[in-house]
C-alpha positions in Angstrom: -130.5 112.6 -106.7 -129.6 109.4 -104.8 -127.3 106.9 -106.3 -128.8 103.8 -107.9 -128.3 100.9 -105.5 -129.4 98.1 -107.9 -128.5 96.8 -111.3 -129.9 94.2 -113.6 -127.6 91.4 -114.6 -127.2 91.2 -118.4 -127.0 87.4 -118.3 -129.7 86.3 -115.8 -131.8 89.5 -116.2 -132.3 89.7 -112.4 -132.2 93.0 -110.6 -129.7 92.8 -107.7 -127.9 95.0 -105.2 -124.7 96.5 -106.5 -122.7 94.5 -104.0 -123.6 91.4 -106.0 -121.5 92.7 -108.9 -117.8 92.8 -109.1 -116.2 96.2 -109.1 -114.9 97.3 -112.5 -113.4 100.8 -112.8 -113.7 100.7 -116.6 -117.5 100.7 -116.5 -119.5 103.9 -116.2 -121.1 102.7 -112.9 -117.9 101.0 -111.8 -119.5 97.5 -111.7 -119.5 94.6 -114.1 -122.5 94.0 -116.3 -123.1 90.5 -115.0 -123.5 89.5 -111.4 -121.0 87.5 -109.3 -123.0 84.3 -109.6 -123.2 84.5 -113.4 -119.5 85.6 -113.6 -118.6 82.5 -111.6 -120.5 80.3 -114.0 -118.9 81.9 -117.0 -115.4 81.5 -115.5 -116.1 77.8 -114.7 -117.3 77.2 -118.3 -114.3 78.9 -119.7 -112.0 76.9 -117.4 -113.7 73.7 -118.4 -113.4 74.6 -122.1 -109.7 75.5 -121.8 -109.0 72.3 -120.0 -110.6 70.2 -122.6 -108.8 72.0 -125.4 -105.4 71.0 -124.0 
């Protein structure tokens, strides 16, 4: 059985190649649940929120 080479992002619901997800050894498939683009957006929002809280 060949390995699954795609995954659906939990945030944008788009099916993408596994190389579009960050590696995460704690996950069963060793990739984050959200894609790199969505993760970047989340990180930027978190950074903006933390900056405004200070």
